[in-house]
N, C-alpha and C positions, 0 to 999 in steps of 0.2 A: 394562635396569635399570628404566626407567619402567614397563614391562609387569609387572615383578615387584612394584613398589610398588602398582600398580593391583590385582593379584591379592591382595596382603596386605590391602588395604582391604576388598575384597569378601568375603574369607574371614574377616574379623574378626567374631566372634559374641559375643553376651552370653549365654553359657551355651548350653543345648540346649533346643529346643522339644519338648515332648511331643506325639507324634502317636498317637492311640489309634484302635482300630477300633470299628465299630458294636457288635460282640459284646462287646468290653471295656466299652464305655459302658453297655450294657444290664445287664451284671453288676455295675455299681457300686452301692453303697448310696446312699440318697437324699442324704445329706450330701455325698458325693463328687460326685454329679451336680450339685448346686447349686454347688459350688466350680468345677466345669468350666464351667458356664453363666456364672458370674461372670467367669471368665478369658476365655471366648469363643474365644481363639486355638486351643486344642486341638480344639474342636468345629468351628471353621472349616476347619482343616487336614484333619480327619476327613472333612468333607463334600466338600471338593475332591478328596481322595484317592479317595473312593467314586465320585464323578462320573467321574473319569478311568478308574477301573477298570471301571466299568459300560460305558463306550464301548469300551474294549479288548475286553471280553467279547463285545459285540455284533458287533464286527468280526472278532476272531480266535478267538472261542469260549473255553471255559474253559481254564484253565492245563493244560498237558501233553496237551491233546486235539490229535491230529494229523489231517492231511487238509485243513485249511483253506487257502484261497488267500492268507490273510493270517496272518502269524505274528509273535510278540513278538520284539523285538530289543533287549533291555536298557532302560536309562533314560538320560535326560539331566538335568543339573542345571538347575533353574529357580527362580523365586521368585514369590510372590504378595503382594499388599498386603492386610493385615488390621489393623484398629484403628490405622491411622496408621503402620504399619511394614511393611517387606518381610520375608518369611519364606521360607527355602529349602525346596524341595520337589523330589523326584525325579519327573520326567515320563516316563511310559512311551513307548517307541518301537515303531512297527509298520512292517513291510516287506511289500510285496506279493510273492508268489512269482513270481520272474522279472521283477520290476519294482523300483521305487525306494521311497524312504521314503513312508509314508502319514501325513499330519498328522492330529492329533486336533482335531476341530471344537470340542470343549468347551474344550480348552486355548487355542485361538485366540480363543474368545469371552472367556475369562478375561483374556487379555492385552489384548484390545480394550476390555474394560470397565474397565481401569485408568485411571480418571479422575484429574485432578490431586488431590493429597492435601489434603483440607479440614482434617484434624486438624493436619498439619504446618504448613499455612498459618496457622492460628489460633495455634499455639504460637509461631511466629516473630513473627507480628504482635503478639501480646500481650507480647512481650519476652524470649522464650527465644532466646538467641543460637545461631547455628549451631555455634559452638565447644563450647557446653555441652549440645547436644542429646543426645549419647550418654548423659550422666549422667542426664538426665531420662527416658530410655527404658529404664533398667535393669530396670524392673518387667516388661518383656516379654521373656522368654528367647527366644533363637534369632533375634532381629531382626538384619537385615543392612542395609547401606547407610547407616550412621550417621556416616560420616566428614563432616567439615565441608563438603567440596565436594559430597557427595551431597545433604546437606540443603539446601545453597544452590541446587543445580539443581532440587530438588523445589519450593522456594519460588518460584523464578523461573517455573517451569512453571505452578504454581497461581495466582500473582498475575497472570501474563499472561492466563490465562483470565478472571479477574475484570475486567481492563482491557477485554477484548473485550466482556464482558457489559455493562459500564458504558457503553461507547461505542456499542453497537449496539442497546440495548433501545429499544423504541418508546415515545414520549411521548404518543401519541394518546389514551390512556385517561385522561389527567390534565387536568382542567378548571382550568387555572392562571389565577389572577386577579392575582397579584403575583409579581414576579421580583426577587430580591436578587442583586447582582453585587459580588464583591470578590475580592482577590488573596491567595494564600498563597505565601510566599517559600520556595524551596528553593535553597540556595546562592546563586548569582547570578541565578537565574531566578524569575519570578513566574508562578504558574499561577492564572488567573482562573477562579473557580468560579461557576456559576449555580445558584441554589436557587429552586425554584418553590413558591408557596403556593397550594394548590387552593382552590376556592370552599367546600369543606368544612373547610378549616383544616389539611389535611395538608401536610407539608413533604417535597418531593421534590428530590433532588440530580440536576440535569438533565445536567450535563456540565462540562468544563473545557477550557481552552486554555493552552498554554505560550507565554509572551511575555516579552521583557525589560522592556517597559513597557506600560502600559495604553493602547495606541494604537488609533485607529479602524480603521486598515488591517488589523490582525490580528483585532480583535474583531467587526467586521461579518460576515465569513465564518463565524466561530464561532457567532454568534447565528442566522445564516441556517441553519446546519447543524442547530440545534435545531428550527427550523421544519420542515426537511425530515424530521426524525425524528418529527414529529407535534405539536410545540408549536403551539398555535393562538392567534395574537394578535388574531384578527378581532373578538372580543367585547370587546377592550380589556384593557390590562395596566397596572399600576402598577409602574414599574421603580425600585427603591431602590438608589442608588449613593452612594459616598463623596464624590463631587464631581469625579472625574476627567473631564476634557473628552472624552477618547477613549471612555470608557464611554457618556457621554451621546450623542455623535454616532453611535456604533455602534448604540445601541438605537433611536434615532429613524429611522435609515436601514434597519436590518434588519427592523423591525416596521412599516415603511411608514406611520409617523405614528399607528399604532393604540396608542399608549402615552402615559402621562404620567410625568414624572420627579419623584421625591421625593428631594431631596438630604438626606443624613444630617445631622441637626441636631447630633449630637455632634461630627462632623468639622468642621462649620462653627464651633462654639464654640472648638474647639482651634486652628483656623487663625487665628481672630481674636485670641485671647489670646496666641498665640505672638509677636505683635508688641509685647506689653506687658512692662514690667519684672516680674520674678518676684514682687516684693512686692505687685503689684496683680492678679496673674492670678486668685487664688482668688476675690476679690470680684467681678471681672468675669465669671467663669465662673458664679457664682450669679445675677448680674443677667441675663445672657443666658438662662440656663435658666428663670428666672421669666418672662421675656418669652415664650419659646417655649411655656410651659405655659399661657398664656392660652387659654381654650376656643374663642374664635371668631377667624376670620380678621382681622376689623377690629381687635379688641383686640390680638392678637399683632403685627400689622403696625404699629400705632400705637406699641406699647411698644418694638419694635425700632428704629423710626425715631427715637424719642427717644434711645435709646442711641447710634444712629448720629450724631446731632447732637453728643452729648457727646464721642464718639470723634474727631469731626472736629477738635475743639479740642485734644484730648489726644494723638492719634496718628493722622495721616492714613492711614498704611498699614493700621492696624487697621480704620479706618472703611471704606476701600476693600475690604478683605477681607470685611467684613460685608455690604456692598452687593452684591458679586459673587454672582450666583445666588440672591439672597435670596428671590425669588418661589418658586423651586423647593424651598426648604426649608419652604415653607408650603402645599404642594399638598394635604396632608390637611386642613389648616385650611380651605382654599378649597373643598374638596369637602364640608365640613361633617361630617367623620368623625374629626377628631383625637381627641376624647374617647372614641370607640368603638374605634378601631384604632391610636391613636398609640403605645401600648406596643410593639406588634409591628412597626410600619412606619415610625416616624419616624426610625429609625437602621438601620444595617447590623448591629446587634448580633446579630440572629438567625443570620446566616451566620458571624459571627466566633465565636459560641458553638460552631458546628460545627468551626471551625478549632482551637479550644482542645481539643476532643476528639480531632481528628486528630493534634494535636501530641503527645498521650500515646503514640501509636504511632510516629510518625515521628521523634521526638526520640531514639529508641534507635539510629537509623542514624548511625554515626560519620562516614561519608564518602559523599557523593552523587557518583557517578562518571559516570552517563549519563542522558540524557533519559528513556530507557525505564524505568530504575530509579525515577526520580521519579514518573513517571506510573503505574507499576504499584503503588507504595506508596500514592499518593494515592487511586487508584480503589478499591483493596482496603479502605483505611481508611474511605472515604466509604460504601461499600456496607455495611460493618460498623456504622457509626454510624447510618445512615438509619432502620432499623426502630425505634430507640430515641428518635427525635425526637418531642417532644410537639407537639400541635396549637398553632397560633398563638393567642396570647391575644386574646380578642374574636372568635374565629372565627365565631360565630353572626351577626356583622354583615358578613361578607365578601360575601354577596349584595347588600347595600346599596352596597358598594364597586363591584361590577360595574355596577350601575345608574347610579351617579354617573359612572363612567368613560364609559359609553355616552352619557350626557347631555352631558358636557363635550366629548367627541370627536365628537359628532353621529353616532354609529354607530346605524344602523337595521338590526337583524338580519333583520327581516321582509323588507325590500326586497332585502337581499343574498341571502336564501334564495330569493326569487321569481326573481331574476336567474339564480341557479344552476340 
């Protein structure tokens, strides 16, 4: 019974695909040729049919010619991928006289060239459900393999290829000066994503790791794997995090001290005001923001310490929250670059903006069932988003950030190059 259902799914067609010969095509008027070119499928099937027939003629000679050691032996059903759909085709068979079946090298090449379907991948990624895929494909007569299960298998295959591409691509060609780390939640899991900003301002999504919590034990090997793939921290990195202690410890350990931490000022404000009554939160949010917006380190530190003194009388928990990690929220101030690069690097908003774009794709998934599913969707979405990311604001000043990091971390690249 199950084999019969499988046969019915495979045999279900959306009409009949027209296959024309080269002679018929040449005899068409110009308008008809243009329509065929626009459709592409008839021309593609024509070219495939001609290629197979040419090889048959080379091996077995012209039809009805006798005396050859190889002869024609009917056809087999097959299918080829064209314009994002599979189309049925009859594949010629050959047999050697006194021997067995002779495979066609051109047909083997066609089957080998069947890469994961990029069109199907994008259609499902952009919101076309597997259940509704058949209705969207009705414009291509003769297409097969449109059942929900077939489309799902095609998407799994194509997204698995994207995941491999994302995890294995070399990072050595990117001169990264800043690294943003943050987590994206899928069901009960968090996938921590690393986004690099190059010295020219480009944004590169470097990798991700699945973890229940942002802990140092998981994140250190992840960051080291980025170094193994080519990420070079030797010239200094500014690592922007939301304040999670595990992220901080992992960055310092994995990059061997060749980095400075910039704690997200937005997260710090939210953590502080969370201790206060709702009626007072808006006012304190503005006061903390004004303090952080002071242009120099000394001015910002003095303004924040005054607020800390007030909070000590009003709410000791809020005061303790402000004091914890305060220096690392002022790293850009201390380097003298807050006014030049603060918009891009004082918070983790840059990577959270990426997450909002990823959410447009992933929110269409009604159920997350496996880890592989989560990782395939995230990698596919990140690779789709990456080319559209704009340069970091103030990118022309990023070389100054590299110089400031090297001064603060006492990195002498000339000495290290001589030693190498």
